[in-house]
C-alpha positions as CSV (number, residue, x, y, z in Angstrom):
1,M,0.0,0.2,0.0
2,A,1.3,3.6,-0.6
3,Y,1.1,4.5,3.1
4,R,3.4,1.3,4.2
5,K,6.2,2.9,1.5
6,K,6.3,6.2,2.8
7,V,6.2,4.7,6.4
8,A,9.5,3.0,5.1
9,E,10.9,6.2,3.6
10,L,10.1,8.2,6.3
11,A,12.3,5.3,8.8
12,A,15.1,5.7,6.9
13,G,15.4,9.7,7.8
14,R,13.7,8.9,11.1
15,N,15.8,12.3,13.2
16,K,13.9,14.4,10.1
17,V,10.1,14.1,10.8
18,S,8.4,14.6,14.2
19,E,6.1,11.6,15.5
20,P,3.0,13.8,15.1
21,E,3.8,14.7,11.5
22,M,4.4,10.9,11.1
23,R,1.2,10.2,12.1
24,R,-0.8,12.8,10.2
25,I,1.4,11.4,7.5
26,V,0.3,7.6,7.9
27,Q,-3.6,9.0,8.6
28,T,-3.5,10.7,5.0
29,A,-2.5,7.9,3.3
30,L,-4.7,5.3,4.9
31,L,-7.6,7.6,4.3
32,R,-6.6,8.0,0.3
33,D,-6.7,4.2,0.5
34,E,-9.6,3.6,1.4
35,Q,-11.1,6.7,-1.2
36,T,-10.0,4.9,-4.1
37,R,-11.1,1.0,-3.0
38,E,-14.9,3.2,-2.2
39,Q,-14.0,4.5,-5.8
40,Q,-13.3,1.3,-7.3
41,R,-16.8,-0.4,-5.7
42,R,-19.1,2.2,-6.6
43,E,-17.8,2.0,-10.5
44,Q,-17.8,-2.0,-10.1
45,E,-21.1,-1.2,-8.5
46,A,-22.5,1.0,-11.0
47,Q,-21.7,-1.5,-13.9
48,K,-23.0,-4.9,-12.6
49,R,-26.6,-2.3,-12.5
50,K,-25.7,-1.5,-16.1
51,G,-29.5,-1.6,-17.5
52,L,-31.5,-1.5,-14.4
53,V,-34.0,0.5,-12.9
54,A,-34.2,1.9,-9.7
55,I,-37.9,2.9,-7.9
56,N,-37.0,6.5,-8.6
57,E,-36.6,6.0,-11.8
58,F,-39.5,4.0,-12.7
59,I,-41.7,6.5,-10.8
60,D,-40.1,9.5,-12.7
61,M,-41.1,7.0,-15.8
62,Q,-44.6,6.6,-14.8
63,L,-44.8,10.5,-14.1
64,R,-44.0,11.2,-17.5
65,S,-46.6,9.3,-19.4
66,A,-49.0,10.4,-17.2
67,D,-48.0,14.0,-18.0
68,Q,-48.7,13.5,-21.6
69,L,-52.1,12.9,-20.8
70,D,-52.3,16.5,-18.8
71,K,-53.6,18.4,-21.6
72,N,-54.7,21.2,-19.9
73,G,-51.6,20.7,-17.4
74,D,-53.0,21.8,-14.3
75,G,-50.8,18.9,-12.8
76,R,-54.1,16.4,-12.5
77,I,-55.3,13.6,-14.8
78,S,-59.6,13.8,-15.6
79,T,-61.5,11.1,-16.5
80,Q,-61.6,12.6,-19.8
81,E,-57.9,12.8,-20.2
82,Y,-57.5,9.4,-19.3
83,V,-60.4,8.3,-21.3
84,T,-58.2,8.9,-24.3
85,L,-56.4,5.8,-23.8
86,A,-58.8,3.9,-25.2
87,G,-58.5,4.9,-28.4
88,P,-60.4,7.0,-31.0
89,A,-64.3,6.4,-30.7
90,D,-64.9,6.2,-34.4
91,G,-63.5,7.1,-37.6
92,P,-60.9,4.9,-40.1
93,Q,-58.3,5.0,-36.8
94,A,-61.2,2.9,-34.7
95,Q,-61.4,-0.1,-37.6
96,G,-60.6,-3.2,-36.1
97,L,-61.0,-2.5,-32.8
98,P,-63.5,-3.6,-30.3
99,P,-66.5,-1.5,-29.5
100,F,-65.3,2.1,-28.0
101,D,-67.7,1.9,-25.0
102,L,-65.9,-2.0,-24.1
103,R,-62.6,0.2,-24.6
104,R,-63.5,2.7,-22.4
105,K,-64.7,0.2,-19.5
106,V,-61.5,-1.5,-19.6
107,V,-59.4,1.6,-19.5
108,M,-61.5,2.6,-16.3
109,V,-60.7,-0.3,-14.5
110,K,-57.7,0.8,-14.1
111,F,-58.2,4.6,-13.0
112,N,-60.4,3.2,-10.4
113,E,-57.9,1.4,-9.2
114,I,-55.1,4.3,-9.4
115,D,-58.0,6.7,-7.7
116,T,-58.3,5.6,-4.0
117,N,-59.7,8.8,-3.0
118,K,-62.5,8.3,-5.6
119,D,-62.9,11.5,-6.3
120,S,-62.6,10.7,-10.3
121,V,-58.6,12.7,-10.6
122,L,-55.7,11.5,-10.3
123,D,-53.0,13.9,-8.4
124,R,-49.5,12.8,-8.4
125,V,-49.9,11.3,-5.0
126,E,-52.1,8.7,-6.4
127,L,-50.1,8.3,-9.2
128,T,-47.2,8.2,-6.9
129,A,-48.4,5.7,-4.7
130,Y,-49.7,3.8,-8.1
131,A,-45.9,3.3,-9.5
132,V,-44.2,2.1,-6.3
133,N,-47.2,-0.6,-5.7
134,Q,-46.3,-2.0,-9.3
135,F,-42.5,-1.0,-8.3
136,L,-43.0,-3.8,-5.3
137,Q,-44.7,-6.1,-7.6
138,M,-42.2,-6.2,-10.2
139,D,-39.1,-6.8,-8.5
140,L,-39.4,-10.7,-8.2
141,N,-36.0,-10.9,-6.8
142,K,-36.1,-8.0,-4.0
143,D,-32.8,-6.0,-5.3
144,R,-34.8,-2.8,-5.3
145,F,-34.1,-2.7,-9.2
146,L,-36.3,-3.8,-11.9
147,N,-34.3,-6.1,-14.9
148,E,-35.5,-6.6,-18.4
149,E,-36.5,-10.0,-17.7
150,E,-38.8,-8.2,-14.5
151,F,-40.1,-6.0,-17.2
152,K,-41.2,-8.9,-19.4
153,K,-42.8,-10.8,-17.0
154,A,-44.9,-7.9,-15.4
155,Q,-45.7,-7.1,-18.9
156,E,-47.2,-11.0,-19.9
157,A,-49.3,-10.5,-16.5
158,E,-50.4,-7.1,-17.5
159,Q,-51.6,-8.8,-20.8
160,A,-53.9,-11.9,-18.7
161,K,-55.2,-8.9,-16.0
162,L,-56.5,-7.2,-19.2
163,K,-57.3,-10.4,-20.8
164,A,-59.6,-11.3,-17.4
165,I,-61.2,-7.7,-17.8
166,V,-61.9,-7.7,-21.5
167,Q,-63.5,-11.6,-21.0
168,A,-65.3,-10.0,-17.7
169,L,-66.9,-7.0,-19.2
170,M,-67.9,-8.6,-22.8
171,P,-71.8,-9.7,-22.7
172,P,-73.1,-12.8,-21.9
173,Q,-73.3,-13.8,-25.7
174,Q,-70.3,-13.4,-26.4
175,Q,-68.7,-14.8,-22.9
176,Q,-70.3,-18.6,-24.6
177,Q,-68.5,-18.1,-27.5
178,A,-65.3,-16.9,-26.3
179,A,-65.4,-20.1,-23.8
180,P,-63.8,-23.1,-24.8
181,P,-66.0,-26.6,-26.5
182,R,-67.5,-28.6,-23.7
183,P,-67.1,-32.2,-24.5
184,A,-69.6,-34.3,-26.2
185,P,-71.1,-36.8,-23.7
186,A,-69.9,-40.3,-24.3
187,P,-72.3,-42.7,-26.9
188,P,-74.3,-45.3,-25.2
189,R,-72.9,-48.8,-25.9
190,G,-72.9,-50.7,-28.6
191,A,-74.3,-47.2,-30.4
192,Q,-72.7,-46.2,-34.1
193,P,-70.4,-43.0,-33.4
194,A,-71.6,-39.8,-34.8
195,P,-69.5,-38.5,-38.1
196,P,-67.1,-35.9,-37.3
197,Q,-68.6,-32.5,-37.8
198,A,-66.4,-29.3,-38.7
199,Q,-65.2,-27.4,-35.7
200,Q,-66.4,-23.8,-35.3
201,P,-63.7,-22.0,-34.4
202,Q,-63.4,-20.3,-30.9
203,G,-62.3,-17.5,-29.1
204,L,-62.8,-13.8,-28.4
205,A,-65.0,-11.4,-29.9
206,P,-62.9,-10.4,-33.2
207,G,-61.1,-7.0,-33.4
208,L,-59.5,-7.2,-30.4
209,P,-56.1,-5.5,-29.2
210,Q,-52.7,-7.8,-29.6
211,G,-52.3,-9.8,-26.2
212,V,-56.1,-10.2,-25.7
213,R,-57.3,-12.7,-28.0
């Protein structure tokens, strides 16, 4: 270490340096070595966490996304502003999408989750609290950072949740069409099996967004 070399040099000229001065030199050298190790540790930690998202960064991301909905710039998101996430109600851009009423209901489910005080407005406190809760749920390994795999799993969970919400909001007739087919009853013993019939395609209502089909 650097301070040991310095001590050896001072030992050769012991009569020229007082003991208090030598103590100060050694302490300064030790402090410098400790600062160097700390800097190296921080650099290694930063390299290790490169590409990871901390909770404060995640909150900032969510708030910036919310700011894009705040058209009047009052720092709050009204139901009218939030419902724009449902997309256009009509026109060419609405072609191929589910009915606007269904899309609006799906969007409002999440709005109501965030709106904890039920005043029909999302403020910064509610948005921040929701972001924190999201982060804690997404941080599967509890290392206080989000990695690419955790983002992927969170997206898959959100898609499954969205699909369940869509199915719950669909009319009963469409829910029956979306349900998997029931197995046919077994024929009585000795009876000739019925000829196979063409199976109708099953699935959700046509035109649903990607990820919820």
